[in-house]
C-alpha positions in Angstrom: -14.2 -5.5 17.5 -11.0 -3.8 15.7 -11.7 -0.6 13.9 -9.5 -0.6 10.4 -9.1 2.9 9.3 -7.4 3.2 5.5 -6.9 7.0 4.7 -6.1 7.6 0.9 -5.3 10.5 -1.1 -9.5 11.7 -1.6 -11.0 9.0 0.0 -10.6 7.2 3.8 -12.3 3.9 4.7 -13.3 2.7 7.7 -14.6 -0.8 8.5 -14.5 -2.4 11.4 -13.9 -6.4 12.6 -15.3 -8.5 15.1 -13.1 -11.5 16.5 -13.9 -13.3 13.9 -12.5 -11.5 11.5 -15.6 -10.3 10.0 -15.8 -7.2 8.8 -19.7 -5.9 10.3 -19.1 -2.6 9.3 -18.3 -0.1 6.8 -18.1 3.8 6.0 -16.0 5.9 3.9 -15.6 9.9 4.2 -13.3 12.4 1.4 -10.0 12.6 3.0 -9.6 16.6 4.7 -6.4 18.1 3.7 -5.8 19.7 6.5 -4.5 17.7 9.6 -7.1 19.5 12.2 -10.0 18.6 10.0 -9.1 15.4 8.9 -8.9 14.8 12.9 -12.4 16.2 14.2 -13.9 14.7 11.0 -12.6 11.2 11.8 -13.8 11.0 15.7 -17.2 12.3 14.8 -17.5 9.2 12.6 -16.0 6.6 14.9 -17.8 8.0 17.9 -20.4 7.9 16.0 -20.0 4.7 14.2 -18.9 2.8 17.8 -19.1 4.4 20.3 -21.7 1.8 21.6 -19.3 -1.3 20.9 -16.6 -2.7 22.2 -13.2 -1.4 20.5 -10.0 -3.3 21.6 -7.6 -1.5 18.6 -7.6 1.2 16.4 -5.1 0.1 13.5 -4.5 3.0 11.4 -3.2 3.2 7.7 -1.3 6.2 5.6 0.1 7.0 2.3 3.7 8.7 3.8 6.4 7.6 6.3 5.1 7.1 9.7 7.5 6.7 13.4 6.8 7.2 16.7 2.9 7.4 15.8 3.8 10.9 14.0 3.0 11.0 9.9 6.9 11.8 9.2 6.2 12.9 5.3 3.1 12.2 3.2 3.5 14.7 -0.3 -0.7 13.6 -1.6 -1.5 14.8 1.9 0.8 17.9 2.1 1.2 16.6 6.0 4.4 16.1 7.4 5.1 16.0 11.2 1.5 15.2 12.2 1.3 13.1 15.6 -1.8 12.2 14.1 -1.8 9.4 16.9 -1.4 11.9 19.8 -4.5 13.8 18.2 -6.4 10.7 18.0 -5.5 9.7 21.8 -8.7 8.6 23.5 -10.9 8.4 20.9 -13.3 4.4 21.5 -12.7 4.0 25.4 -8.4 5.0 25.3 -8.4 1.9 22.3 -4.4 1.8 21.5 -3.8 3.2 17.9 -1.0 1.4 16.0 -0.3 3.9 13.0 1.6 2.3 10.0 2.2 2.7 6.4 -0.4 2.1 3.8 1.6 -0.5 1.0 3.1 -2.4 3.8 -0.1 -3.4 5.1 -1.7 -3.8 1.8 1.6 -6.5 1.4 1.1 -7.6 5.0 -2.8 -8.7 4.0 -1.7 -9.8 0.3 1.7 -11.7 1.6 -0.6 -14.0 4.1 -3.5 -14.7 1.5 -0.7 -16.0 -1.0 -1.4 -20.1 -0.8 2.4 -20.0 0.5 3.8 -17.6 2.8 7.1 -16.9 1.6 9.3 -16.4 3.1 10.3 -12.3 1.3 7.2 -10.5 -0.4 7.9 -7.1 -2.3 4.6 -5.4 -2.6 4.4 -3.1 -5.2 1.0 -0.7 -5.1 1.0 1.2 -8.1 -1.6 4.2 -8.8 -1.7 7.7 -8.2 1.9 6.8 -7.7 4.6 3.4 -6.7 4.3 2.5 -2.9 6.3 -0.4 -2.0 6.0 -2.9 1.1 8.5 -5.3 2.0 7.5 -8.5 4.2 9.3 -10.7 5.2 8.5 -14.2 7.0 5.1 -12.6 7.2 5.9 -9.6 9.2 6.5 -5.8 8.4 9.9 -6.1 7.8 11.1 -2.8 10.8 13.7 -2.5 9.0 12.6 -2.0 6.0 9.2 -0.5 7.1 10.8 2.9 5.8 11.8 2.2 1.8 10.0 4.0 -0.7 10.6 1.9 -3.8 8.3 4.5 -5.9 11.1 7.0 -5.3 13.8 5.0 -6.7 16.4 6.4 -8.6 16.2 6.2 -12.5 17.6 6.8 -15.7 14.2 6.8 -18.1 14.1 8.2 -21.7 17.2 10.1 -21.0 16.8 11.6 -17.5 16.8 10.7 -13.9 13.7 10.6 -12.8 11.9 9.2 -10.3 10.8 5.0 -10.9 6.9 6.4 -10.2 6.2 9.3 -12.2 6.6 8.0 -15.5 5.1 4.0 -14.6 2.4 5.1 -12.5 -1.3 5.0 -13.5 -1.2 8.9 -13.4 1.9 9.2 -15.7 -0.1 6.2 -18.0 -2.8 8.8 -17.7 -0.5 12.1 -18.9 1.6 9.8 -21.4 -1.2 8.6 -23.0 -4.4 10.3 -22.7 -5.9 6.9 -21.4 -7.5 5.3 -18.6 -5.7 1.8 -17.5 -9.1 0.4 -18.8 -9.3 2.2 -22.1 -6.5 0.5 -23.4 -6.6 -1.9 -26.0 -3.7 -1.6 -27.8 -0.6 -4.5 -27.2 1.6 -2.0 -27.8 0.4 0.5 -25.9 0.4 -2.8 -22.2 4.3 -3.0 -24.0 5.3 0.1 -23.8 3.3 -0.1 -20.5 5.4 -2.9 -19.3 8.5 -1.1 -20.2 8.2 1.3 -17.7 7.4 -0.4 -15.0 9.9 -2.8 -15.9 12.6 -0.3 -15.0 12.0 -0.1 -11.3 11.9 -4.1 -10.4 15.1 -4.2 -12.7 16.6 -1.7 -9.8 14.9 -3.5 -6.7 15.0 -7.2 -7.6 18.3 -7.3 -7.5 19.0 -6.0 -4.0 16.0 -7.5 -2.2 15.5 -10.9 -4.4 11.9 -11.4 -3.6 10.9 -15.0 -3.6 7.5 -13.3 -4.6 5.9 -9.9 -5.7 2.9 -8.8 -6.0 0.9 -6.2 -7.7 -1.6 -3.6 -6.4 -3.3 -0.7 -6.9 -5.1 1.0 -9.9 -2.9 -0.5 -12.5 -2.8 -4.1 -10.5 -6.2 -4.4 -11.9 -5.5 -4.3 -15.0 -2.4 -6.9 -14.2 -3.8 -9.5 -16.8 -2.5 -7.1 -19.9 1.0 -6.2 -19.4 2.2 -9.4 -17.4 3.8 -11.8 -20.1 5.2 -8.9 -21.5 6.8 -7.7 -17.5 8.2 -11.3 -16.9 9.3 -11.4 -20.8 11.0 -8.4 -20.1 12.9 -9.6 -16.3 13.7 -12.5 -17.9 15.6 -11.0 -20.4 17.3 -8.2 -18.6 17.9 -9.4 -15.2 21.7 -11.3 -15.1 21.6 -14.4 -14.8 22.4 -15.3 -11.1 19.6 -13.7 -10.5 15.6 -15.4 -10.4 13.4 -13.4 -11.6 10.4 -13.8 -9.0 6.9 -15.2 -8.7 4.8 -12.2 -9.8 1.2 -12.5 -9.6 -1.3 -10.2 -9.1 -3.0 -8.6 -5.1 -6.6 -10.6 -4.3 -7.7 -7.7 -3.1 -5.9 -4.7 -5.9 -7.8 -2.1 -4.0 -8.8 -3.1 -0.8 -5.8 -5.3 0.6 -4.9 -2.3 3.3 -7.7 -2.2 4.9 -7.8 -5.9 5.0 -3.3 -5.3 6.4 -4.6 -2.7 9.6 -6.6 -6.1 10.6 -3.6 -7.9 10.9 -1.1 -5.4 11.8 -3.6 -5.1 15.1 -3.6 -8.8 15.4 0.3 -8.7 15.4 0.7 -5.7 17.4 -2.4 -6.4 20.5 -0.1 -9.9 20.3 3.6 -8.4 21.2 1.5 -6.4 23.7 -0.4 -9.5 25.5 
């Protein structure tokens, strides 16, 4: 069994995958903000759920920058230099633990779910903040694994600011005082499409992905701004830069947990 753990800013989801890739166990709990409490709570649930089963790997996702088994920086959780893999060492019979950024894992799952695997895929999750994952030939690109498109600096309303500060789901709520599900105005969705486009206009010429996949809570409402977003990109991108195919995530809110599973398979194959 492969155990996948999606650590979110508010909730943590645990899933157990059998040898056929089917989910056999799911459990969700509130994410403790204090690292020691998170470890204690996670170990408690892992033992309760899987201590009687043979676990081949643990795949762990976190909303932040990771390196060498540590969470270098996870602002939504207030974590920095948290050696999470070392703290979990020995749990579930000493199964190997693979740590990765959540947007990278979501991108991995979404790229592999496409009918044709693209040479390059940019996954962008738009919810509380904006996260990004760059997948090359179906793999997380190690050279770009710490990319943070949501923190790209862009001039908007006459001020240079991070993309996610004006285009994330949280920013949309603060601006319009409505959740995305409650926004019915076409004019408002046009404005939202413009906000979202600003970051893409900055990163597309650099990465030139074949496909862009939009996930997260705002990805759920992709149909509300798809045409407007594509129109803006076609109008404003330089003529020699093609507009990538833009699609909605197949699993807008659960892609991370699927990515955990694929990542574990990849890592186990490399170690074999």
